[in-house]
C-alpha positions, -999 to +999 in steps of 0.1 A: +264-150+277+230-166+276+220-185+307+216-217+287+252-215+277+263-208+313+242-238+324+258-261+298+292-249+308+286-256+345+271-290+340+300-301+318+325-286+343+313-311+369+331-338+350+365-321+356+390-345+372+427-348+382+442-372+357+471-379+380+449-397+405+416-402+387+402-417+356+378-398+335+342-401+347+320-423+325+289-402+329+275-370+346+244-378+366+218-350+369+190-357+394+159-335+396+135-348+423+110-319+417+112-321+379+119-284+377+141-286+347+119-309+327+099-281+309+132-269+293+143-304+280+141-295+242+162-265+249+186-284+271+191-312+246+198-287+219+225-270+239+238-304+253+237-330+225+253-355+249+222-353+272+201-384+275+169-387+296+154-414+318+118-419+307+096-437+282+113-452+252+116-425+226+150-429+211+146-400+186+144-377+216+173-395+233+149-407+260+145-443+273+145-467+302+175-473+324+187-504+305+186-485+273+205-456+288+231-480+301+236-494+266+238-458+251+265-449+277+285-480+268+281-472+231+267-506+222+235-493+204+244-486+167+214-464+162+223-439+189+254-418+188+266-393+214+294-367+208+327-386+212+344-356+228+318-351+255+310-369+287+274-383+285+249-365+308+221-386+322+191-365+334+169-383+360+136-365+365+117-374+396+147-389+414+173-376+439+209-387+447+200-409+476+176-430+454+207-444+438+228-444+469+207-471+486+211-498+460+191-524+479+161-500+481+166-486+447+136-489+424+139-518+400+135-494+370+165-475+382+189-503+393+207-506+359+221-471+364+231-475+401+266-486+394+272-455+372+275-435+404+308-452+410+322-447+375+307-412+370+301-379+388+272-358+399+260-323+390+251-312+425+247-280+444+279-272+465+292-299+488+259-306+504+249-330+476+216-313+469+200-311+435+205-279+415+170-263+416+162-236+391+162-209+419+196-222+432+211-220+398+198-185+391+209-170+425+241-188+433+273-170+425+292-203+429+284-224+398+252-204+390+241-171+374+244-149+406+211-131+400+188-114+425+155-133+424+126-125+447+116-154+470+078-148+471+056-176+459+043-158+428+078-151+415+089-187+421+058-200+403+063-177+373+100-185+372+094-222+367+066-216+342+088-194+319+121-214+324+128-218+287+125-181+282+148-174+312+174-197+299+175-181+264+180-146+280+213-129+282+227-129+318+236-092+315+200-083+307+189-098+340+216-088+364+219-057+386+182-056+395+157-075+415+138-100+394+101-104+403+071-121+387+065-093+363+101-094+350+098-131+342+064-127+326+078-101+303+104-126+290+075-146+275+053-116+267+081-095+254+056-069+242+027-071+267+008-041+253+008-058+218-003-091+234-030-073+253-044-056+222-041-088+202-062-106+229-088-078+229-089-080+192-097-117+191-095-134+225-105-169+213-079-170+185-051-159+208-059-185+234-058-212+207-027-199+191-005-191+221+015-214+243+001-217+278+031-199+292+025-169+270-011-167+281-002-171+318+025-144+314-001-120+300-025-127+328+002-120+353+012-088+337-024-076+334-029-083+371+001-064+382+004-036+357-030-031+341-050-037+372-075-062+358-076-100+354-083-112+319-097-146+329-119-131+357-129-098+342-130-105+305-123-084+274-153-060+278-137-048+311-105-043+292-124-023+265-139-001+292-105+006+306-090+013+272-117+038+263-113+056+297-075+060+290-066+064+327-031+059+340-012+031+324-040+026+299-031+059+282+000+042+269-021+013+257-044+038+239-014+055+222-001+021+210-036+014+196-035+047+177-001+039+162-011+005+150-049+005+148-050-013+115-034-043+131-065-049+153-094-048+129-119-064+153-110-044+183-132-014+173-163-037+173-155-046+209-150-010+219-184-001+203-200-021+232-187+003+257-213+028+268-201+064+272-211+088+299-220+124+292-185+137+298-168+111+276-149+121+245-157+106+211-120+105+204-118+073+224-155+061+224-165+048+190-201+047+202-201+085+203-187+086+168-213+061+155-241+083+170-226+114+154-224+096+120-261+087+123-271+122+132-250+136+104-267+114+078-301+125+092-290+162+089-276+158+054-308+142+042-327+171+057-307+196+035-321+180+003-354+198+010-337+232+010-328+256-018-291+256-029-281+287-009-295+273+023-281+239+017-247+254+013-250+272+046-262+240+062-233+220+049-209+247+062-225+246+096-223+208+098-186+209+087-178+232+116-193+207+140-180+174+126-145+185+113-128+174+145-140+138+140-116+135+111-088+136+137-103+107+156-089+072+150-124+061+139-121+081+107-087+065+099-105+031+104-133+040+079-159+044+107-167+080+099-172+081+061-197+109+062-174+131+083-148+124+056-169+132+026-183+163+044-150+180+040-153+179+002-190+188+002-180+219+023-153+229-002-178+225-030-203+246-011-177+273-005-165+274-041-200+274-056-214+301-034-207+326-062-215+321-099-187+339-115-184+356-149-160+381-165-155+407-192-144+381-217-137+343-218-100+349-209-110+366-177-133+338-168-106+313-175-082+333-152-107+331-124-112+294-130-074+287-130-069+307-098-097+294-077-129+278-091-113+246-104-115+235-068-152+231-071-147+204-098-119+188-079-138+184-046-170+173-064-149+145-079-134+136-045-169+135-030-181+112-057-150+090-052-153+087-015-159+051-002-195+050+010-224+027+011-248+028-018-273+047+002-247+073+013-235+076-023-270+084-034-272+111-006-239+127-017-250+127-054-283+143-044-264+171-024-240+177-053-269+179-077-284+206-054-253+228-049-229+219-077-249+212-108-268+246-108-235+264-103-218+244-131-248+252-154-247+289-145-210+295-151-212+275-184-240+297-196-220+328-186-190+314-206-212+306-236-226+341-236-191+356-235-180+334-264-211+345-283-203+382-278-165+382-276-155+352-296-137+319-286-100+323-277-091+289-291-099+296-327-063+304-334-045+291-303-055+255-299-022+243-313-001+264-289+000+234-266+027+219-288+043+250-301+080+260-295+091+225-286+128+218-281+146+204-311+159+174-291+153+157-258+116+166-255+087+141-254+051+153-259+029+130-238-007+132-249-032+123-222-068+120-235-093+138-213-070+154-188-092+180-173-077+211-156-086+201-121-072+166-125-041+182-140-036+200-107-036+166-089-012+153-115+012+182-111+014+174-074+022+138-081+049+147-105+068+168-080+102+153-075+108+145-112+122+179-118+108+214-124+070+211-130+050+240-145+013+239-151-001+262-178-032+262-200-044+263-235-077+261-254-093+231-270-103+232-307-141+232-312-159+211-308-140+197-278-140+161-289-110+139-295-112+136-333-110+174-337-091+186-307-064+159-306-055+165-343-051+202-335-024+197-309-003+171-328+031+182-342+016+175-376-015+197-374-001+218-403-005+188-426-043+186-419-074+204-432-112+202-429-136+195-457-174+201-455-177+164-464-157+152-434-177+132-408-176+127-371-154+158-366-124+140-381-102+163-403-085+151-435-050+151-449-042+183-467-023+165-495-049+138-501-086+130-497-081+107-468-093+109-432-067+116-406-060+084-386-035+068-362-017+053-392-012+087-408-002+102-375+027+078-372+037+083-408+036+121-406+055+121-373+082+100-389+084+123-419+089+152-394+117+133-376+096+125-346+095+091-328+061+075-320+066+056-287+045+025-281+036+014-246+069+005-229+092+021-254+117+045-239+128+060-273+159+079-282+162+113-263+185+127-289+154+136-310+117+142-302+089+118-295+051+116-293+034+091-269-002+089-257-026+075-232-064+075-235-076+058-204-092+088-186-116+096-215-122+059-222-132+051-187-154+082-184-175+070-214-176+035-200-180+040-163-197+074-160-198+084-123-174+057-114-147+075-132-143+097-101-130+068-081-105+059-108-089+093-113-059+088-090-051+053-103-051+067-139-030+096-130-005+073-112-001+055-145+008+088-162+034+095-134+049+060-138+053+065-176+068+099-170+093+085-145+104+059-171+110+087-196+131+107-172+150+076-162+157+070-200+173+104-203+145+127-216+153+162-206+117+176-209+082+161-210+053+181-222+019+167-211-009+179-233-045+170-238-073+175-263-103+184-240-118+182-206-153+170-197-183+175-176-195+150-150-228+156-133-241+137-102-274+132-119-279+126-156-277+159-176-309+175-185-319+166-221-328+193-246-345+185-279-327+188-312-346+173-341-326+147-360-336+160-394-316+192-387-283+174-380-257+155-399-240+142-367-255+145-332-235+138-301-244+145-265-229+179-262-226+190-299-240+184-333-232+192-369-261+212-384-273+207-420-268+237-442-261+259-411-298+262-403-308+281-372-315+255-344-321+280-316-289+269-299-256+286-299-236+276-331-199+279-338-177+270-367-158+238-368-121+244-360-109+228-392-135+244-415-157+273-403-182+266-430-193+236-410-217+248-383-217+231-349-246+234-324-236+235-287-258+222-259-268+250-236-253+250-201-246+215-190-275+200-209-273+172-234-289+163-267-291+127-254-307+113-223-290+096-194-255+111-197-234+116-166-201+121-185-194+137-218-175+164-237-177+183-269-196+213-255-187+248-247-177+251-211-145+259-191-144+223-179-143+210-215-124+238-233-098+251-209-070+225-213-039+221-191-003+219-203+022+205-179+059+209-186+085+187-167+121+197-169+142+168-156+164+174-126+188+151-143+191+172-174+228+176-169+233+138-171+244+126-205+216+113-227+219+077-236+232+074-271+219+038-277+185+026-286+169-008-284+135-023-291+120-055-277+106-077-305+098-110-289+096-127-255+091-164-251+091-186-220+105-221-218+096-231-183+113-206-161+138-195-188+129-162-206+140-161-242+145-126-255+148-111-290+156-074-294+166-050-321+197-029-314+229-019-331+247-010-299+271-030-278+266-035-240+228-035-239+217-055-209+185-074-202+169-080-168+136-089-152+122-065-126+089-063-107+090-025-111+106-013-143+124+018-129+136+002-096+169-016-098+162-031-063+133-050-077+154-072-101+146-109-099+173-121-123+209-113-130+216-088-157+228-104-190+242-087-221+225-092-255+244-111-281+232-104-316+200-091-300+193-123-280+198-136-245+181-159-219+172-151-183+166-178-157+141-170-129+139-187-095+108-208-091+095-186-062+085-160-088+066-184-110+032-170-121+040-135-108+040-103-129+073-089-140+087-064-165+115-072-190+138-042-191+166-033-215+194-011-201+224+007-214+257+005-197+248+035-175+216+018-163+192+039-183+160+022-193+159+017-231+128-004-235+104-024-213+077-050-217+054-066-191+053-104-189+042-132-167+069-154-152+066-188-168+044-175-196+007-183-200 
């Protein structure tokens, strides 16, 4: 039982009477000379709706002068009603029982109530007629709580200050132990470590936001448990104690580690703490800041060295600074150079050897097994959140240790292709060979480089059995040529010497291959072409595609590195939707990779008059003249001669990102196969397509095309998550239905989803609640 409930019970019990010899008391009088109960009045009146208070006229708070109280008790004020089944309780702060007893000496303001002592009763302590003090109620086992409360002045002061919190506590939580000031303070500051850290994080805001009782409770706790006084010592003293982590402060430090992001301003306070020579940077941010400054200085010094010495220097710095990534300052973004150093060290390690092989396949094997990590960590270093000056430093270091390695292995690969031939001449279309006759979707992701496919494979774990393989891009490794080579309709295409921009033609007509013809030829082959949001019918095969990686590379250049994970997450989400819709297998394929250099690629000259078409990494040569650069035949027609830029050079100036050349990064393409863990589940036999969504206020009008019965429509915030539904599911009737949305979601993003009776997603379409 809560103490407030016990108190209400005891006050009401004072009105008990023997009906054989007494009449019911008209009122219960509660005197409180010391005004100890006054601070809890809102709580008391909530628990005792029959309680009225002597004081200034405030009828909405059931407070007023004596004559007003007399009228309320008599029930002659129509605007004030007390519970009819309860005896009114009149609380008299500042007065004691004898003030009413001596009527002749009774204050004039109190006289209207004097006669009520004869028609009512008192809530008094035992037979002595004394007021119930707070302490008496808490300790008395006769009409009180029977608790063990310390009698020292500090405990008694805190007890009165936190009275509302005491009354809302459970009696069982306070009994069987001695209650002292610290115990009462913790009732207000229920989590003193949190309050302490919050105050250190922003002392002024906390003082303005907190009730005085909460602040005084924290002061008391700090004084008794944390051995400092917030008002006298200030937050800098607290910061020093937190950094030292001695005794009870070790627990405060561990709490800070667990929830450091909740206190964003606290590290700035801790930075003011000066560390001695024996201090650890794990708890002194000033040491970490000094280390960061020194690391930046040392990294800048490496720019003056040759690549081999720079790699050794990076490795040495990594051995010194690696431990700082375990410090909380790294998690708070205060050690960015220590963070990016890890990726620079991995690049230095992977690029210490410029590898080659007996043939292109051997080089590809080495790259698949190990060297792709150099590209991956170079991307991660470029993506790391740094200041613009630090980004320039990282780009300079990568240009020193990564670019020469990339150029070297590319020239080795080009030499092997020149002497041994290119493996992809007759294998580019293997990426989509041997597909299942039903239940397999081929997901084309434009520009999925092998190292980014490694990341994607990790993200796809959990969807089923995920296998990463590889293939070769058609030459030149540009979308127009290489994408056409891996479509299921590649056998319907050819290349003519008159074709332009590396685009093949239809074999049965003098027309350029285009998206329109891809859809048509897929349909003729019995394949579905899935638009964004379509789930398709898993009883056959489907082609779907995404081109955001390559598109953002051409538009954003170096900034692509920071977008990779977001773009891959979109591929994962689309794959999840397909698995949820019943597809048993997804094959993720791509057309080409790319090269991304921290500084613009070196430009090499190729006279325009020798070329039909000139791109950054490749060019069509007129009449197959000798340009001095390595030349290969076009995949679709070997009579068309393509010049390749040497190494990681470019025929155009200012290029950070591009493809079309002859390198492992551009030509060795990944193939990811996902076999659904739910493959034994029956494939949905129904299909549906959304054709129209219209909003009338908060009513979503839906038009869909389906021949099946039992198709349901629903709005979700996440298309594959049933727990995110913001409307009830409703069945389509003749392809139509309306969904009503609560106004709390107005203006928010949602996804309209069509489901079969098993809950499989058949189709989806994003929308804005309420429309434009």
